[in-house]
C-alpha positions in Angstrom: -0.1 0.2 -0.3 1.3 3.3 -0.9 0.7 7.1 0.1 1.2 10.2 -2.2 0.9 13.1 -0.6 0.3 16.6 -2.8 -1.5 19.8 -3.1 -3.0 18.9 -6.7 -3.9 22.8 -7.5 -4.7 22.8 -10.9 -4.4 19.1 -11.9 -2.7 18.1 -15.2 -1.6 15.3 -16.6 1.9 15.3 -15.2 0.2 14.6 -11.7 -2.0 11.7 -13.6 1.4 10.9 -14.7 2.4 10.6 -11.3 -0.7 8.8 -10.0 0.1 6.3 -12.7 3.9 5.5 -11.5 3.2 5.3 -8.0 0.1 2.7 -8.5 2.1 0.9 -10.8 4.5 0.3 -7.6 2.0 -1.3 -5.1 -1.8 -2.8 -5.4 -3.3 0.3 -3.5 -2.8 4.2 -3.9 -4.3 6.3 -0.9 -3.6 10.1 -2.0 -3.5 12.7 0.7 -4.9 16.4 -0.7 -3.6 19.0 1.3 -5.9 22.4 2.9 -6.4 25.8 1.3 -4.8 26.7 4.7 -1.7 24.7 4.6 -1.0 25.3 0.9 -1.3 29.4 0.9 1.2 29.0 4.1 4.3 27.2 2.2 3.6 27.5 -1.3 1.0 30.7 -1.6 -3.0 31.2 -2.7 -4.6 28.1 -4.5 -6.3 28.3 -8.0 -9.0 25.7 -6.8 -10.8 25.4 -3.9 -9.8 22.2 -1.2 -13.1 20.6 -2.1 -12.5 21.3 -6.3 -8.6 19.4 -5.8 -10.3 16.5 -3.3 -12.8 15.8 -6.3 -10.6 16.3 -9.1 -7.7 13.8 -7.2 -10.6 11.1 -6.8 -12.3 11.2 -10.6 -8.3 10.3 -11.8 -8.4 6.3 -12.2 -5.4 5.2 -10.4 -6.5 6.6 -7.5 -8.3 4.5 -4.5 -8.6 6.6 -2.1 -8.3 9.7 -0.9 -7.3 11.7 2.4 -8.8 15.2 2.8 -6.8 17.9 4.6 -3.3 15.8 4.4 -0.6 17.4 6.1 1.8 19.0 4.8 5.1 17.3 6.1 4.8 13.9 5.9 5.8 12.0 9.1 5.9 8.0 10.1 2.8 8.7 12.2 0.8 9.6 9.3 2.1 6.7 7.0 1.1 4.1 9.4 -2.4 5.6 10.6 -3.3 4.7 7.1 -1.6 1.2 7.3 1.0 2.7 3.7 4.3 0.6 3.7 5.8 4.0 1.8 5.4 6.9 0.6 5.7 8.0 -3.1 6.5 11.5 -4.5 8.3 12.9 -7.3 11.9 13.4 -8.3 11.2 17.1 -7.7 11.5 18.3 -4.2 9.1 20.1 -1.8 9.9 22.4 0.6 8.2 24.0 3.7 7.6 27.5 4.8 11.0 27.9 6.2 12.8 25.7 3.3 12.6 22.6 4.9 12.2 18.8 2.9 8.6 17.6 3.8 10.0 14.5 3.5 13.2 14.6 5.4 11.4 12.1 8.2 10.2 9.6 5.8 13.5 9.2 3.7 15.2 8.9 6.5 13.2 5.8 7.5 14.0 4.1 4.1 10.2 4.5 3.5 10.3 6.9 0.5 10.3 6.1 -3.4 10.3 8.6 -5.9 8.7 8.1 -9.5 10.2 10.8 -12.6 8.4 14.0 -12.9 6.7 14.2 -16.2 8.5 16.8 -18.3 6.9 19.4 -20.7 4.2 20.6 -18.0 3.9 22.4 -14.7 1.2 24.8 -12.7 4.1 27.4 -13.9 3.8 27.1 -17.4 0.2 27.1 -17.4 -0.3 30.1 -15.4 2.5 31.6 -17.5 0.3 31.0 -20.5 -2.5 32.1 -18.9 -1.1 35.4 -17.9 1.3 36.1 -21.1 -1.8 35.5 -23.7 0.6 33.4 -25.5 -0.1 30.7 -28.1 3.5 29.6 -28.4 2.3 25.7 -26.5 -0.5 25.5 -29.7 0.6 21.9 -31.5 1.2 23.9 -34.6 4.0 26.4 -33.6 7.4 26.0 -34.3 10.2 25.8 -31.2 11.6 28.9 -31.5 8.6 30.4 -31.0 8.2 28.4 -27.7 11.4 29.3 -26.4 10.4 33.2 -26.7 7.1 32.3 -24.8 9.7 30.4 -21.8 12.3 33.7 -22.0 9.3 36.1 -21.6 7.9 33.6 -18.5 11.6 34.2 -17.1 12.2 30.7 -16.9 15.4 30.7 -18.9 17.8 28.5 -16.4 17.1 28.5 -12.6 14.7 25.4 -11.1 14.9 22.6 -13.0 11.6 21.7 -11.3 9.7 25.3 -11.7 10.8 26.0 -15.3 9.4 25.4 -18.7 9.7 22.9 -20.6 8.2 21.7 -24.5 6.3 18.4 -23.7 7.1 15.8 -26.5 4.1 13.4 -26.9 5.0 9.9 -27.3 3.0 6.6 -28.3 4.4 5.1 -25.3 3.0 8.1 -23.2 -0.6 7.7 -24.9 -0.6 3.7 -24.3 0.2 4.0 -21.2 -2.8 6.4 -19.9 -5.2 4.6 -22.3 -7.5 1.7 -21.3 -7.0 -0.6 -24.3 -10.5 -1.7 -23.5 -12.9 -2.1 -26.5 -16.7 -2.0 -26.2 -18.5 -4.7 -24.8 -21.9 -6.7 -25.7 -24.3 -4.5 -23.9 -22.1 -1.4 -23.3 -23.9 1.6 -24.0 -21.5 4.0 -26.4 -21.9 7.6 -25.3 -19.9 9.9 -27.3 -19.2 13.9 -26.3 -17.3 16.5 -27.9 -15.3 19.4 -26.8 -11.9 21.7 -26.0 -11.7 20.0 -22.6 -9.1 22.6 -22.4 -7.5 22.7 -18.5 -9.9 19.7 -17.5 -11.1 21.1 -14.3 -13.7 19.8 -12.0 -16.8 21.9 -14.4 -15.2 18.8 -16.9 -15.9 15.8 -14.1 -18.9 17.0 -13.1 -20.2 16.6 -16.9 -18.4 13.3 -17.5 -19.8 11.8 -14.0 -23.4 12.9 -15.0 -22.5 11.5 -18.3 -21.4 8.2 -16.7 -24.6 7.8 -14.8 -27.0 7.8 -18.0 -26.2 4.5 -18.3 -25.5 1.3 -16.3 -22.7 -0.4 -18.5 -21.7 3.3 -20.4 -18.4 3.6 -22.4 -17.6 7.0 -23.0 -16.1 8.7 -26.1 -14.5 11.9 -25.5 -13.9 14.0 -28.8 -11.4 16.7 -28.9 -10.9 19.4 -31.0 -7.5 20.2 -32.7 -6.1 23.5 -31.5 -6.5 25.3 -34.3 -10.5 24.4 -34.4 -11.1 25.7 -30.4 -8.9 28.4 -30.6 -11.3 29.4 -34.0 -14.5 29.0 -31.6 -13.1 30.3 -28.3 -10.3 32.7 -29.4 -7.6 34.8 -27.4 -4.7 32.1 -27.1 -6.8 28.9 -26.1 -6.5 26.4 -26.2 -4.2 26.8 -23.3 -3.3 22.9 -23.4 -2.3 21.4 -26.6 -4.3 18.5 -27.8 -1.6 16.3 -27.3 -2.0 17.5 -23.5 -5.6 17.8 -23.1 -5.7 14.1 -24.7 -3.5 12.7 -21.5 -5.6 14.8 -18.9 -8.6 12.8 -20.2 -7.5 9.7 -20.7 -6.7 10.1 -17.3 -10.3 10.4 -16.2 -11.8 6.9 -14.9 -15.4 7.9 -16.3 -13.4 8.4 -20.1 -13.0 4.9 -22.2 -11.4 6.1 -25.1 -10.2 9.7 -26.6 -10.6 10.8 -30.3 -7.8 13.4 -31.2 -9.1 15.6 -33.6 -12.4 15.2 -33.8 -14.7 17.2 -36.2 -16.4 20.0 -34.9 -20.1 18.4 -36.3 -20.8 15.3 -35.5 -21.5 13.4 -38.9 -23.2 10.1 -39.5 -19.5 9.1 -40.3 -18.4 9.5 -37.2 -21.3 7.7 -35.5 -21.1 4.8 -38.1 -17.2 4.1 -37.0 -18.2 3.4 -33.3 -21.1 1.5 -35.0 -23.6 3.5 -33.6 -27.4 2.7 -34.6 -28.2 5.4 -37.3 -31.1 6.9 -35.8 -32.8 10.7 -34.9 -33.6 11.4 -31.3 -30.1 10.0 -29.8 -28.6 13.6 -28.8 -29.1 14.3 -25.1 -28.2 17.5 -23.4 -26.3 16.9 -20.0 -26.2 19.6 -17.2 -23.4 19.3 -14.9 -24.0 20.9 -12.2 -21.2 23.0 -12.3 -20.9 26.4 -13.9 -17.0 26.1 -14.1 -15.3 27.3 -17.0 -12.0 27.5 -18.6 -12.5 31.0 -18.8 -13.6 31.4 -15.5 -10.2 29.8 -14.2 -8.4 32.1 -16.3 -10.4 35.1 -14.6 -9.0 33.6 -11.3 -5.7 33.6 -13.0 -5.5 36.7 -13.8 -7.5 38.0 -11.0 -4.4 37.6 -8.4 -1.8 37.7 -10.9 1.1 39.8 -8.7 0.0 36.8 -6.0 0.5 33.9 -8.5 3.9 35.6 -9.9 5.4 36.2 -6.4 3.8 32.5 -5.2 6.2 31.0 -8.3 9.0 33.5 -7.5 9.4 32.2 -4.1 9.1 28.5 -4.9 12.0 29.3 -7.4 14.2 30.8 -5.2 13.5 28.4 -2.4 14.7 25.1 -4.8 17.4 27.2 -6.0 18.6 27.6 -2.3 17.7 23.8 -2.2 19.9 22.9 -5.4 22.9 25.3 -4.9 23.1 23.6 -1.1 23.2 19.9 -2.5 25.8 21.3 -5.5 28.3 22.6 -2.3 27.7 18.9 -0.5 28.7 17.0 -3.4 31.8 19.1 -3.9 32.9 18.6 -0.2 31.9 15.1 -0.8 34.1 15.5 -3.8 37.2 17.0 -2.2 36.8 14.4 0.6 37.2 11.6 -1.7 40.1 13.0 -3.4 41.7 13.8 0.0 41.2 10.5 0.7 42.9 9.0 -2.4 45.9 11.2 -2.2 46.2 10.4 1.3 46.3 6.8 0.9 48.8 7.1 -2.2 51.1 8.8 0.2 50.9 6.3 2.6 51.8 3.3 0.1 54.8 5.5 -0.8 55.9 5.8 2.7 55.8 2.0 3.3 
């Protein structure tokens, strides 16, 4: 049994990939999610409320259980309380408000495991895309434009955990996220389509409502290409490109399959592709009961722009301090080893 803690603010496919890797290490995954007050104290203001974050994490298909209001600093007492063998986290570092490693105690006890960070995505990058109104992340933009985006956001070097890097989609990554299951006899095939940008709790509530339409639902999500989303949304939308949105949607436990680059209009050919009977009256309007939109999320960011920029700068400054300290420790160890070798050679010559 494994335990994983995180703030999970602005849950993205990087978080989902971390959870996928963690679940692969054991048979049961418990995820601890911090409260708003804990995040504000140690990192800065969260974009999403704790209730939104709790539900968002529960919707990720590799999660077995969620602990609400988990402590920011992970202790052996917490692991023992939930009968967990190990604690899992990404290979980036998480620091308290005073710069201490939040996993120090479990690391020393040998009950800490790491999974690889997903390159090309971070909450910092997503916030930057919203604030800068750049289209550099769209799938049809060349790398020089993306480099300009990273330069504008002030992430040329600095921390490897907070900085911006370009996401590269691979077939292996899609296979890791996809269920690989075909529709079974008796399944009700349900098709929904849209941009599903910044995959958020509003999308989750909608897909959950769709899932409840049938006893055996097989939900196929059609994702529009970036150019199509930009045509009907404008500005710099989508915030996430189609490759990123594909992984975000595939990670949702209510989704069975994704059509990448689905047409804006649902045609007979599209329905026939999924062997759906040609008949009228198959369109249904589903109320998710949640009014949250991607636009609303962007407005939250813009409204608190200075706070989020300060949060990112503060987070990166702490990370840089840790990196420099680790570098000094490595240099000291190297010097000590060199000195030990020199002494050994010297002693051998005296014999």
